[in-house]
MDAnalysis code that builds the backbone (N, CA, C; Angstrom):
import MDAnalysis as mda
import numpy as np

u = mda.Universe.empty(282, n_residues=94, atom_resindex=np.repeat(np.arange(94), 3), trajectory=True)
u.add_TopologyAttr("name", ["N", "CA", "C"] * 94)
u.add_TopologyAttr("resid", np.arange(1, 95))
u.add_TopologyAttr("resname", ["UNK", "UNK", "UNK", "UNK", "UNK", "UNK", "UNK", "UNK", "UNK", "UNK", "UNK", "UNK", "UNK", "UNK", "UNK", "UNK", "UNK", "UNK", "UNK", "UNK", "UNK", "UNK", "UNK", "UNK", "UNK", "UNK", "UNK", "UNK", "UNK", "UNK", "UNK", "UNK", "UNK", "UNK", "UNK", "UNK", "UNK", "UNK", "UNK", "UNK", "UNK", "UNK", "UNK", "UNK", "UNK", "UNK", "UNK", "UNK", "UNK", "UNK", "UNK", "UNK", "UNK", "UNK", "UNK", "UNK", "UNK", "UNK", "UNK", "UNK", "UNK", "UNK", "UNK", "UNK", "UNK", "UNK", "UNK", "UNK", "UNK", "UNK", "UNK", "UNK", "UNK", "UNK", "UNK", "UNK", "UNK", "UNK", "UNK", "UNK", "UNK", "UNK", "UNK", "UNK", "UNK", "UNK", "UNK", "UNK", "UNK", "UNK", "UNK", "UNK", "UNK", "UNK"])
u.atoms.positions = np.array([
    [-36.122, 8.620, 1.110],
    [-37.052, 8.313, 0.052],
    [-37.989, 7.183, 0.478],
    [-37.456, 6.264, 1.229],
    [-38.267, 5.141, 1.691],
    [-39.412, 5.627, 2.578],
    [-39.118, 6.531, 3.496],
    [-40.148, 7.039, 4.399],
    [-41.180, 7.872, 3.643],
    [-40.738, 8.657, 2.653],
    [-41.690, 9.429, 1.854],
    [-42.629, 8.500, 1.083],
    [-42.060, 7.441, 0.552],
    [-42.867, 6.456, -0.163],
    [-43.881, 5.801, 0.782],
    [-43.407, 5.406, 1.966],
    [-44.302, 4.772, 2.940],
    [-45.413, 5.727, 3.367],
    [-45.110, 6.997, 3.483],
    [-46.139, 7.981, 3.870],
    [-47.161, 8.150, 2.746],
    [-46.702, 8.195, 1.494],
    [-47.626, 8.317, 0.360],
    [-48.541, 7.100, 0.257],
    [-48.003, 5.942, 0.581],
    [-48.803, 4.709, 0.515],
    [-49.614, 4.483, 1.790],
    [-49.521, 5.459, 2.713],
    [-50.264, 5.426, 3.975],
    [-49.890, 4.218, 4.848],
    [-48.621, 3.816, 4.748],
    [-48.096, 2.765, 5.615],
    [-47.702, 3.364, 6.962],
    [-47.204, 4.598, 6.932],
    [-46.884, 5.343, 8.151],
    [-47.618, 6.676, 8.089],
    [-47.864, 7.277, 9.274],
    [-48.578, 8.558, 9.306],
    [-47.642, 9.735, 9.111],
    [-46.445, 9.642, 9.690],
    [-45.494, 10.751, 9.599],
    [-44.134, 10.237, 9.174],
    [-43.417, 11.090, 8.474],
    [-42.050, 10.782, 8.078],
    [-41.117, 11.180, 9.227],
    [-40.455, 10.220, 9.884],
    [-39.592, 10.567, 11.011],
    [-38.375, 11.397, 10.601],
    [-38.063, 11.411, 9.322],
    [-36.906, 12.168, 8.859],
    [-37.221, 13.649, 8.677],
    [-38.502, 14.024, 8.709],
    [-38.876, 15.436, 8.543],
    [-38.371, 16.295, 9.702],
    [-38.214, 15.718, 10.866],
    [-37.792, 16.471, 12.046],
    [-36.275, 16.400, 12.286],
    [-35.575, 15.776, 11.379],
    [-34.137, 15.598, 11.537],
    [-33.407, 16.930, 11.406],
    [-32.474, 17.183, 12.307],
    [-31.637, 18.385, 12.251],
    [-30.217, 17.934, 11.943],
    [-29.692, 18.374, 10.832],
    [-28.341, 17.988, 10.433],
    [-27.318, 18.853, 11.162],
    [-26.229, 18.271, 11.621],
    [-25.189, 19.062, 12.277],
    [-24.481, 19.950, 11.261],
    [-23.966, 21.055, 11.742],
    [-23.223, 21.956, 10.866],
    [-21.923, 21.285, 10.468],
    [-21.573, 21.390, 9.200],
    [-20.354, 20.784, 8.685],
    [-19.256, 21.840, 8.632],
    [-18.144, 21.540, 9.262],
    [-17.001, 22.439, 9.235],
    [-15.886, 21.730, 8.479],
    [-15.468, 22.322, 7.375],
    [-14.397, 21.736, 6.577],
    [-13.067, 22.166, 7.167],
    [-12.429, 21.257, 7.888],
    [-11.180, 21.592, 8.572],
    [-9.998, 21.665, 7.624],
    [-10.198, 21.207, 6.384],
    [-9.087, 21.185, 5.439],
    [-9.059, 22.410, 4.539],
    [-10.157, 23.121, 4.429],
    [-10.143, 24.306, 3.580],
    [-9.613, 25.498, 4.364],
    [-8.961, 26.351, 3.673],
    [-8.347, 27.502, 4.301],
    [-9.277, 28.706, 4.208],
    [-9.361, 29.451, 5.286],
    [-10.157, 30.668, 5.275],
    [-9.365, 31.822, 4.654],
    [-8.058, 31.608, 4.518],
    [-7.227, 32.639, 3.918],
    [-7.440, 32.663, 2.413],
    [-6.956, 33.718, 1.789],
    [-7.109, 33.876, 0.353],
    [-6.348, 32.783, -0.390],
    [-6.963, 32.247, -1.437],
    [-6.336, 31.221, -2.253],
    [-5.094, 31.800, -2.926],
    [-4.018, 31.023, -2.906],
    [-2.770, 31.508, -3.480],
    [-2.699, 31.271, -4.984],
    [-3.717, 30.661, -5.552],
    [-3.774, 30.498, -6.999],
    [-2.969, 29.330, -7.541],
    [-2.477, 28.444, -6.694],
    [-1.721, 27.295, -7.175],
    [-2.722, 26.213, -7.557],
    [-2.835, 25.960, -8.863],
    [-3.812, 24.996, -9.333],
    [-3.170, 23.751, -9.917],
    [-1.886, 23.810, -10.238],
    [-1.213, 22.670, -10.830],
    [0.273, 22.760, -10.530],
    [0.942, 21.638, -10.687],
    [2.386, 21.607, -10.481],
    [3.099, 21.962, -11.773],
    [4.197, 22.678, -11.643],
    [5.058, 22.952, -12.786],
    [5.782, 21.672, -13.172],
    [6.308, 21.631, -14.372],
    [7.010, 20.447, -14.869],
    [8.169, 20.061, -13.957],
    [8.917, 21.046, -13.473],
    [10.056, 20.761, -12.597],
    [9.594, 20.111, -11.291],
    [8.472, 20.563, -10.759],
    [7.937, 19.999, -9.524],
    [7.518, 18.551, -9.730],
    [6.859, 18.276, -10.850],
    [6.445, 16.907, -11.164],
    [7.669, 16.005, -11.291],
    [8.672, 16.470, -12.033],
    [9.892, 15.671, -12.214],
    [10.598, 15.416, -10.886],
    [10.690, 16.436, -10.039],
    [11.324, 16.276, -8.726],
    [10.553, 15.264, -7.883],
    [9.235, 15.402, -7.867],
    [8.402, 14.487, -7.090],
    [8.575, 13.048, -7.571],
    [8.536, 12.846, -8.892],
    [8.670, 11.495, -9.424],
    [10.066, 10.919, -9.176],
    [11.095, 11.748, -9.274],
    [12.455, 11.274, -8.985],
    [12.587, 10.835, -7.534],
    [12.071, 11.633, -6.621],
    [12.127, 11.266, -5.199],
    [11.290, 10.027, -4.910],
    [10.131, 9.942, -5.545],
    [9.263, 8.780, -5.351],
    [9.945, 7.513, -5.851],
    [10.612, 7.612, -6.993],
    [11.302, 6.451, -7.559],
    [12.444, 5.990, -6.653],
    [13.118, 6.946, -6.013],
    [14.246, 6.618, -5.140],
    [13.800, 6.056, -3.793],
    [12.703, 6.559, -3.250],
    [12.349, 6.265, -1.866],
    [11.226, 5.255, -1.667],
    [10.508, 4.916, -2.713],
    [9.372, 4.021, -2.576],
    [9.505, 2.837, -3.519],
    [8.730, 1.786, -3.269],
    [8.741, 0.650, -4.200],
    [8.273, 1.080, -5.589],
    [8.674, 0.327, -6.610],
    [8.341, 0.680, -7.991],
    [6.838, 0.782, -8.201],
    [6.079, -0.027, -7.517],
    [4.621, -0.022, -7.655],
    [4.035, 1.345, -7.269],
    [4.543, 1.953, -6.208],
    [4.078, 3.267, -5.770],
    [4.474, 4.334, -6.790],
    [5.718, 4.240, -7.263],
    [6.189, 5.174, -8.296],
    [5.305, 5.084, -9.543],
    [4.996, 3.861, -9.975],
    [4.161, 3.666, -11.166],
    [2.767, 4.239, -10.957],
    [2.239, 4.105, -9.750],
    [0.917, 4.645, -9.441],
    [0.909, 6.167, -9.583],
    [1.890, 6.828, -8.960],
    [1.939, 8.287, -9.035],
    [2.202, 8.773, -10.449],
    [3.066, 8.071, -11.158],
    [3.355, 8.457, -12.547],
    [2.092, 8.365, -13.397],
    [1.333, 7.292, -13.212],
    [0.086, 7.123, -13.957],
    [-0.913, 8.219, -13.601],
    [-1.034, 8.509, -12.310],
    [-1.957, 9.565, -11.882],
    [-1.577, 10.914, -12.486],
    [-0.295, 11.233, -12.462],
    [0.151, 12.543, -12.933],
    [0.090, 12.694, -14.451],
    [0.446, 11.659, -15.184],
    [0.530, 11.796, -16.637],
    [-0.756, 11.482, -17.380],
    [-1.707, 10.809, -16.739],
    [-2.950, 10.498, -17.445],
    [-4.127, 11.336, -16.974],
    [-4.074, 11.846, -15.747],
    [-5.206, 12.584, -15.216],
    [-6.306, 11.673, -14.717],
    [-6.021, 10.383, -14.638],
    [-6.998, 9.413, -14.164],
    [-7.274, 9.666, -12.678],
    [-8.484, 9.411, -12.249],
    [-8.831, 9.585, -10.840],
    [-8.357, 8.377, -10.042],
    [-8.162, 8.559, -8.743],
    [-7.627, 7.467, -7.930],
    [-8.578, 6.273, -7.881],
    [-9.877, 6.495, -7.897],
    [-10.828, 5.396, -7.919],
    [-10.770, 4.613, -9.217],
    [-10.579, 5.337, -10.329],
    [-10.444, 4.674, -11.623],
    [-9.149, 3.875, -11.681],
    [-8.100, 4.434, -11.124],
    [-6.818, 3.726, -11.099],
    [-6.915, 2.467, -10.256],
    [-7.624, 2.551, -9.146],
    [-7.793, 1.388, -8.288],
    [-8.600, 0.280, -8.947],
    [-9.446, 0.636, -9.911],
    [-10.280, -0.357, -10.581],
    [-9.597, -0.986, -11.792],
    [-8.432, -0.461, -12.178],
    [-7.739, -1.010, -13.347],
    [-7.226, -2.412, -13.079],
    [-7.301, -3.231, -14.088],
    [-6.744, -4.575, -14.036],
    [-5.530, -4.636, -14.957],
    [-4.728, -5.644, -14.773],
    [-3.560, -5.800, -15.639],
    [-3.998, -5.955, -17.092],
    [-5.130, -6.579, -17.327],
    [-5.628, -6.770, -18.690],
    [-6.073, -5.450, -19.331],
    [-6.292, -4.407, -18.530],
    [-6.682, -3.096, -19.064],
    [-5.490, -2.326, -19.613],
    [-4.301, -2.740, -19.249],
    [-3.097, -2.018, -19.648],
    [-2.414, -2.790, -20.766],
    [-2.291, -2.144, -21.909],
    [-1.660, -2.746, -23.086],
    [-0.296, -2.111, -23.269],
    [0.744, -2.893, -23.525],
    [2.102, -2.365, -23.638],
    [2.261, -1.414, -24.819],
    [1.539, -1.647, -25.920],
    [1.708, -0.823, -27.116],
    [0.843, 0.428, -27.090],
    [-0.387, 0.306, -26.607],
    [-1.347, 1.401, -26.690],
    [-1.511, 2.166, -25.394],
    [-1.148, 1.575, -24.284],
    [-1.355, 2.223, -22.993],
    [-2.575, 1.647, -22.300],
    [-3.359, 2.495, -21.659],
    [-4.539, 2.041, -20.928],
    [-5.696, 1.896, -21.895],
    [-6.299, 0.720, -21.923],
    [-7.402, 0.436, -22.857],
    [-8.669, 1.132, -22.382],
    [-9.542, 1.447, -23.320],
    [-10.822, 2.089, -22.996],
    [-11.739, 1.175, -22.270],
])
């Protein structure tokens, strides 16, 4: 946008980004095979995961996963939460 602006204001003659060739992006994590249709965990899977997490990891990690699973909050939103955002009676404040 900066170069387009500079070209409109006649600060530069050509936009050097016009000739840019972007490399092809290959998503190494997506599968080329047919989707198996698994979109969510069953209740038993969630309970098993949380039980194992509680046994094998510090309580802080368990609390993080429990919050992620039961609230649907995104990991970036969870990372931005402060202790003052969490109320014991109401839960997570708006």
